[in-house]
C-alpha positions as CSV (number, residue, x, y, z in Angstrom):
1,M,9.4,-0.4,-21.8
2,K,11.5,-1.6,-18.8
3,T,10.0,-1.8,-15.3
4,V,11.5,-0.4,-12.1
5,V,10.0,-1.3,-8.7
6,V,10.2,1.5,-6.1
7,T,10.0,0.6,-2.4
8,G,8.9,3.4,-0.1
9,A,7.0,4.9,-3.0
10,T,4.7,6.9,-0.8
11,G,7.6,8.4,1.2
12,K,9.8,11.4,0.3
13,Q,12.7,9.7,-1.4
14,G,10.6,6.9,-3.0
15,G,8.1,9.5,-4.2
16,A,10.8,11.6,-5.8
17,V,12.2,8.6,-7.5
18,V,8.8,7.6,-8.9
19,R,8.2,11.1,-10.2
20,H,11.5,11.2,-12.1
21,L,11.3,7.7,-13.4
22,V,7.7,8.3,-14.7
23,A,8.8,11.5,-16.3
24,N,11.7,9.7,-18.1
25,G,9.4,7.1,-19.5
26,W,9.9,4.1,-17.3
27,D,7.2,1.7,-16.3
28,V,7.0,2.0,-12.5
29,R,5.6,-0.3,-9.9
30,A,5.1,1.4,-6.5
31,L,5.4,-1.0,-3.6
32,S,3.0,-0.3,-0.8
33,R,1.3,-2.1,2.0
34,N,-1.8,-0.2,1.1
35,A,-3.6,-1.4,-2.0
36,S,-5.5,1.9,-2.2
37,A,-2.4,4.0,-2.2
38,H,-2.3,6.7,-4.9
39,V,1.0,7.1,-6.6
40,P,0.7,9.2,-9.8
41,G,2.0,7.6,-12.9
42,A,2.8,4.3,-11.2
43,T,1.1,0.9,-10.8
44,V,0.7,0.2,-7.1
45,V,1.7,-3.4,-6.1
46,V,0.9,-4.6,-2.7
47,G,4.0,-5.8,-0.7
48,D,5.7,-5.5,2.6
49,Q,9.5,-5.4,3.1
50,S,9.1,-7.8,6.0
51,D,7.4,-10.4,3.7
52,P,9.8,-11.9,1.1
53,S,7.0,-13.7,-0.7
54,S,5.3,-10.4,-1.4
55,L,8.6,-8.9,-2.7
56,A,9.1,-11.9,-5.0
57,R,5.7,-11.2,-6.6
58,A,6.3,-7.5,-6.9
59,F,9.8,-7.9,-8.4
60,A,8.9,-10.6,-11.0
61,G,10.0,-9.5,-14.4
62,A,11.4,-6.2,-13.3
63,H,14.5,-4.7,-14.7
64,G,15.4,-2.6,-11.6
65,V,14.6,-2.0,-8.0
66,F,15.0,1.1,-5.9
67,S,15.4,0.1,-2.3
68,V,14.8,2.5,0.6
69,Q,13.6,1.5,4.0
70,P,11.1,3.6,6.1
71,A,12.1,3.8,9.7
72,P,10.1,1.0,11.5
73,H,8.5,2.6,14.6
74,D,9.6,1.2,17.9
75,P,9.0,3.4,21.0
76,R,11.2,1.1,23.1
77,S,14.3,2.0,21.0
78,P,16.4,5.1,21.9
79,E,16.2,6.0,18.2
80,G,12.4,5.8,18.2
81,Y,12.6,3.1,15.6
82,S,14.2,-0.3,15.1
83,P,17.5,-0.2,13.2
84,A,17.6,-4.0,13.3
85,V,14.3,-4.2,11.5
86,E,15.5,-1.6,9.0
87,T,18.5,-3.8,8.3
88,S,16.3,-7.0,7.9
89,W,14.1,-5.1,5.4
90,G,17.0,-3.9,3.4
91,R,18.4,-7.5,3.3
92,N,15.0,-8.8,2.2
93,V,14.8,-6.4,-0.7
94,A,18.3,-7.3,-1.9
95,D,17.6,-11.0,-1.6
96,A,14.4,-10.7,-3.5
97,A,16.1,-8.6,-6.2
98,L,18.8,-11.3,-6.6
99,A,16.2,-14.1,-6.7
100,A,14.1,-12.3,-9.3
101,G,17.1,-11.8,-11.6
102,V,16.9,-8.0,-11.4
103,S,19.5,-6.3,-13.6
104,H,20.1,-3.2,-11.4
105,L,19.5,-2.6,-7.7
106,V,19.8,1.0,-6.5
107,Y,20.1,1.2,-2.7
108,A,19.5,4.5,-0.9
109,S,21.9,4.4,2.0
110,L,23.4,7.4,3.9
111,V,26.7,9.2,3.7
112,E,27.7,8.2,7.2
113,A,27.0,4.5,6.4
114,S,30.2,4.0,4.3
115,E,31.8,2.6,7.5
116,R,30.8,1.4,10.9
117,T,30.3,4.4,13.2
118,G,28.8,3.0,16.4
119,V,25.6,4.9,15.7
120,A,22.8,2.3,15.4
121,S,20.8,4.3,12.8
122,F,23.9,4.6,10.6
123,N,25.1,1.0,11.2
124,S,21.8,-0.4,10.0
125,K,22.5,0.9,6.5
126,F,26.1,-0.2,6.7
127,E,25.0,-3.7,7.4
128,V,22.6,-3.6,4.4
129,E,25.5,-2.4,2.2
130,Q,27.7,-5.2,3.3
131,H,25.0,-7.8,2.7
132,I,24.4,-6.4,-0.8
133,A,28.1,-6.6,-1.6
134,R,28.2,-10.3,-0.5
135,L,25.2,-11.1,-2.8
136,G,26.9,-9.8,-5.9
137,V,23.7,-8.3,-7.5
138,P,24.5,-5.4,-9.8
139,T,24.0,-2.4,-7.5
140,T,24.5,1.3,-7.2
141,V,24.7,2.6,-3.7
142,L,23.5,6.2,-3.2
143,R,24.8,8.0,-0.1
144,P,22.7,11.2,0.4
145,T,24.1,13.8,2.7
146,T,21.9,16.0,5.0
147,F,18.5,16.6,3.5
148,M,17.7,20.3,2.7
149,D,14.0,19.4,3.1
150,G,14.7,18.5,6.8
151,L,16.2,21.9,7.5
152,Y,13.4,24.2,6.4
153,Q,9.7,24.3,7.3
154,P,7.3,27.1,6.4
155,G,6.8,29.4,9.4
156,M,9.8,28.2,11.3
157,T,11.2,30.7,13.8
158,R,14.5,29.0,14.5
159,L,16.6,26.2,13.1
160,V,17.2,23.4,15.6
161,H,19.6,20.6,14.8
162,L,22.4,18.5,16.2
163,L,25.0,19.8,13.7
164,D,28.0,21.7,14.9
165,P,27.2,25.4,14.1
166,E,30.7,26.1,12.7
167,V,31.2,23.0,10.6
168,R,30.3,23.0,7.0
169,Y,28.1,20.1,5.9
170,H,27.0,18.8,2.5
171,L,23.3,19.1,1.7
172,V,21.0,17.7,-0.9
173,A,17.4,18.2,-1.9
174,V,15.3,15.1,-1.9
175,D,13.9,15.8,-5.3
176,D,17.4,15.9,-6.7
177,I,17.9,12.4,-5.2
178,G,15.0,11.3,-7.4
179,A,16.5,12.9,-10.5
180,I,19.9,11.4,-10.0
181,T,18.4,8.0,-9.3
182,A,16.6,8.1,-12.6
183,A,19.8,9.1,-14.3
184,V,21.6,6.1,-12.7
185,F,18.9,3.7,-13.8
186,A,19.3,5.1,-17.4
187,A,23.0,4.2,-17.4
188,P,23.5,0.8,-15.7
189,D,26.8,0.1,-17.5
190,R,28.2,3.3,-16.0
191,F,26.9,3.1,-12.5
192,A,26.3,-0.5,-11.5
193,G,29.0,-1.6,-9.1
194,S,29.6,1.9,-7.9
195,S,28.5,4.3,-5.2
196,L,27.6,8.0,-5.4
197,T,27.7,10.5,-2.5
198,L,25.0,13.1,-3.2
199,A,25.1,16.8,-2.5
200,G,24.3,20.0,-4.1
201,D,25.8,22.5,-1.6
202,V,28.0,22.7,1.4
203,L,27.2,25.1,4.2
204,S,27.5,25.5,8.0
205,P,24.3,25.5,10.1
206,L,24.9,29.2,10.8
207,E,25.0,29.9,7.1
208,I,21.9,27.8,6.6
209,A,20.0,29.6,9.3
210,A,21.1,33.0,7.9
211,A,19.8,32.0,4.5
212,I,16.4,31.1,6.1
213,G,16.5,34.2,8.2
214,V,16.2,32.5,11.6
215,P,18.6,31.9,14.5
216,Y,20.4,28.5,15.0
217,E,20.0,26.4,18.1
218,R,22.1,23.3,18.5
219,V,20.6,20.2,20.2
220,V,22.6,18.8,23.0
221,V,23.9,15.4,21.9
222,Q,24.3,12.8,24.6
223,D,25.4,9.9,22.5
224,P,29.2,10.0,22.3
225,D,29.3,8.1,19.0
226,L,26.8,10.5,17.4
227,L,28.6,13.5,18.9
228,K,31.9,12.2,17.3
229,V,30.3,11.9,13.9
230,F,28.9,15.4,13.9
231,S,31.7,17.2,15.6
232,E,34.7,16.1,13.7
233,G,33.8,17.7,10.4
234,R,34.3,14.3,8.7
235,E,32.7,15.5,5.5
236,P,33.2,13.4,2.4
237,D,34.8,14.4,-0.8
238,V,31.9,15.2,-3.1
239,D,32.3,16.2,-6.7
240,I,29.3,18.5,-6.9
241,A,30.3,19.6,-10.4
242,A,30.2,16.0,-11.7
243,L,26.8,15.5,-10.1
244,R,25.6,18.7,-11.7
245,A,26.8,17.4,-15.1
246,L,24.8,14.3,-14.5
247,H,21.8,16.3,-13.2
248,P,21.9,19.9,-14.4
249,G,19.1,20.9,-12.2
250,L,21.0,20.0,-9.0
251,R,20.1,22.7,-6.5
252,T,22.1,24.8,-4.1
253,F,20.4,25.5,-0.8
254,T,19.5,29.1,-1.9
255,E,17.8,27.6,-5.0
256,F,16.0,25.0,-2.9
257,L,14.9,27.7,-0.5
258,A,13.6,29.9,-3.3
259,K,11.4,27.2,-4.6
260,A,10.3,26.1,-1.2
261,T,9.2,29.6,-0.2
262,A,7.7,30.6,-3.6
């Protein structure tokens, strides 16, 4: 049985990846700073993405690594966290994967990180992608679009976001990221050395709010770079049909909402 180490295993993306890998029969090590963390189906290994030696121990003998970086809290930063620290953590994970001889690294990036945008929280992932490319470790880059899970909360009375109300955006459920990640690890010959933009639906914020049954309110965006990204409608080309062939359970927003409200 091959082993995959999952960083961020107690978070939303990492947790979804753990669930699907375990369901598919992988041996999973869940990286956590907390030795008492409970991650069903996985073996918790203590490690910190800021500590390369702990990553080396966690990755020893592993076939694969799923790399996702939690946002390091920094109240002094305009973003509320440190993009520079996020970048250093992503680089540390990639370096440790290479040193451990890992056969397949899967990096959870962001759709906006395929190029430099001027937005610090997007550029941090772009920098990690560039570092990984220079290393040459066999890697699949996943670029999720807007999380459906971040658009709906039980009891919400309005949808508040910075998205342009008229522009249609691609959306993906976090659990579907986990399922697709498991499918990618199962087919390294097909996916190593490639990137996948992840989406299960494409809707405008007004359509999303209507599906939930609440009004939409747009947040005023002060950052000109951020405003440019979310106002130009620069949505990627996503082959949702191909993603659904890879993961037949890929959800539309209506399907996500039905399960979330059940």
